[in-house]
C-alpha positions, 0 to 999 in steps of 0.5 A: 521286380524293383526289390529284386533288381535292387537287391541284385543291382547291390550284390553286383555293386558289392561283387564290382567293389570286392573286384575293384579293390582285387583289382585294386590291390593287384594293380598296386603290385603291379605298379610296385613290381611293374612299370606304368605302362603295365598299370595302364592296361590292367585298368583298360582290362578290369573296366572291360570285365566290370562291363561284361560282368554287368552285362551278364548280370542283367541278362540273368536279371531280366531272365529271371524277371520273365521266369518270375512273370510266367511263373506267377500268370501260371499260379494264377491260372491255377488258383482260379482254375481251382476256384472255378472247380471248386465254386462248380462243386459247392454249386453242384452239391459236391464239395467237402467243406460244403456237404459236411455243413449241409448234413448237420443244418440238416439234421438240425432242420430234423429235429427242430421240425420232430420238436415242434410237430411233437409240441403241435400235437401237444398243443391241439390236445390241450386245446382239445381238452379245454374245449371238451370241458368248457363244452361239458360244462356248459351243457351240464349248466344248461340241463342244470338251468333248465330242470330247475326252470322246469321245475319252477314253472310246474311248481307254480302251475301246479299251485295256480291249478291247486288254487284254481281247483279250490275255487272251482270247488268252492264255485261249484258247491255255492252253485249246488246250494243254490240250487238246492236252495231255489228247488227247496225254496228255504236255506239249507244249513250244513249239519242241521237235519230238517224235521220229518214231520214238516217235510211235505209229501211227495207223489212219485210215480212208478219206481222210486228210492226212498232215501233214508238219510237226510237232504242236507246228508244226501247234498254233502254225499253227492258233492263229495263225489261230484268233486271226487269225480272232478278232481280225478278228470281234471288231474288227468286232464292236466297230466296230458296236457303237461306233457303234450303241450309243456315239452314241446312249447319248452324245447321249441321256445327254450333256446336259453331265454327262460322268460319267454317260456314262462310267458307261454305257459303263462298264456296257456294257464290264464 
């Protein structure tokens, strides 16, 4: 490494300076005590020593660099192996760093799924209750409208039948009076008794019934009896007609269209 090399070269330089300083001191002492030839020999020895130490330091530095490179490569391979092992554990679902968060996520998913299911059931129940309430309200409204329509149609028909009966009774009474007038040849007034002295004798052969009432009383009694019989007969016929025709007509045509039912009943009456 360049930084390590620089540090070591600096330390080597300091040692060399220290050695050079010591050598200088020794050389100065030697110079002071020995002759000049000895000083030259010592300086040559110091240079050789420095060179030898420098070479040793360089060899040590290179050895350290080789060891550092080997250790770095070994550490890199170990780290790569650890990462691959951890990755394989994560992929297979066996890593503890993966299992614990996974369990937490699964628990959260279970809770949220349970809450969503309960909320769904409540919402479905609410929608079902609203549907049943609206259906019941619609059915009750339909039955109420149907009952009101039936009552109104029945009232109208009864009123029409009553008027028709009154008109028919009046027509029957007038027809009977007209027939009696034609048979007697003179108009008959209600409440007026014909004089017995003016009655023409009638020749009757065989068994006969003698009425002690006047002709007008007999006619009124006969008209009342006929009217009562016709009213009772028409009433029974009307009830049978309504029970056998009106309800099927309303059920078949009464698909929520009141106008169609009224028109059909009006056509039957007219």
